[in-house]
C-alpha positions in Angstrom: 5.5 -6.8 37.7 3.6 -5.8 34.5 3.8 -7.7 31.3 4.6 -5.7 28.1 2.8 -6.6 24.9 4.5 -5.7 21.7 2.5 -5.5 18.5 3.8 -4.8 15.0 2.4 -1.8 13.1 1.7 -2.7 9.4 3.3 -0.5 6.8 1.4 0.9 3.9 3.0 1.3 0.4 1.4 3.3 -2.4 2.8 3.3 -5.9 1.8 5.8 -8.5 2.7 5.8 -12.2 1.2 8.9 -13.9 1.4 9.4 -17.7 -0.5 11.4 -20.2 -2.5 8.3 -21.4 -3.1 6.5 -18.1 -2.7 6.7 -14.4 -1.8 3.5 -12.5 -2.0 3.0 -8.7 -0.9 0.1 -6.6 -1.6 -0.1 -2.9 -0.2 -2.9 -0.6 0.9 -3.5 2.9 3.7 -5.6 4.4 0.9 -8.1 5.4 -1.4 -8.1 2.4 -0.5 -7.9 -1.3 -2.9 -5.5 -3.0 -3.9 -5.2 -6.7 -3.2 -2.4 -9.1 -5.7 -0.2 -10.8 -5.5 1.9 -14.0 -7.5 5.0 -14.7 -7.8 7.4 -17.6 -6.3 10.8 -17.0 
C-alpha cells in the first residue's frame, strides 16, 4: 500500500493601486506578508 503525501500550494496575492501621481504595488502570499512599493508613473 502506498502512502500519499499532501502538500499545500501557497497562494500569491498582488495588489495594484494606479493613479496619475503614483503607482503602488503590494505582493504577499498566504505564508509570508510582503511589503508595498510606490513608484512614480
